[in-house]
N, C-alpha and C positions, 0 to 999 in steps of 0.2 A: 418094371424091369425092361431093359432094352434087349434086343436080339443078342447082344454080347453079354447078357446077364449083369449089366451095369444098373445101379440104382441112382436115381437123381431126385433131389429134393427141390421143389419149387416153392417160392415164397409168395406166389400170387394164386388167385383162384383158378381151379381147373377149368372153369367155364371160360376164362380169358385165354388159356392155352387152346382149348377146343375151338375158339373163334379164330385162332391163327392157323389152325391145321386145315388141310383140304378135306371137306366133308365127304368127298367121294372115296377117300382112302382111310379115314379114321371114323370110329363110331364109339359112342359112350356106352359102356356096359353097365355102369352103375354110378353111384354118387362119387366115388373116388377112382374110377377106372375108365381109361380111354384105351382103345386097341386099334392097331393097324389091321384093316380088313384082310390084307394079304397074309398076315400072320395067323389068322384063324383057320385052323384045319377042319374043325367040325363044331357043331353046336348040338349038345345033348339036351333033350327035354327032361325036366325033373318034375317030381310030384308038386302039385300046387300051382302049376302054370309058369314056373320059372325055368330058366335054362342055364347051362354051364357051357362056356366057350372053351374049347380045347385048342391051344395054340400049337403051331408047328414044332415048338421046342418041348411040347408035352405039358406045359403049365396049364392049369385049369383056373378059369376066372368065372366067378359067380356073376350072373346077369340079373339085374333087378327085375322085379315083376313088370314095371312100366316099360323098361327097355326090352324085355323079352318080346313084347308085342311088336316093337319096332324092329328088332332083330329078325323075327319071323317074317315080317313083311319085306324087309330088305333082302334077306337071303332067298326068299321065294322068287324074287324078281331077277336074281342073277342067273 
């Protein structure tokens, strides 16, 4: 979803879209999720080593176990 609660369907791989976006502003949260870092309000630690990203609009997005490690490293550096 976008900041305006719009939904868009893409007909190509998310990896291709990720390659077109600025890696300093966007991060992959899981297999089917990319997020703008500016829209992430906080990241909650969950049991089992995973995380949930809470966006500024209140939406919660599950972060994969692999990406949880990357999120931790990235947000600790900010």
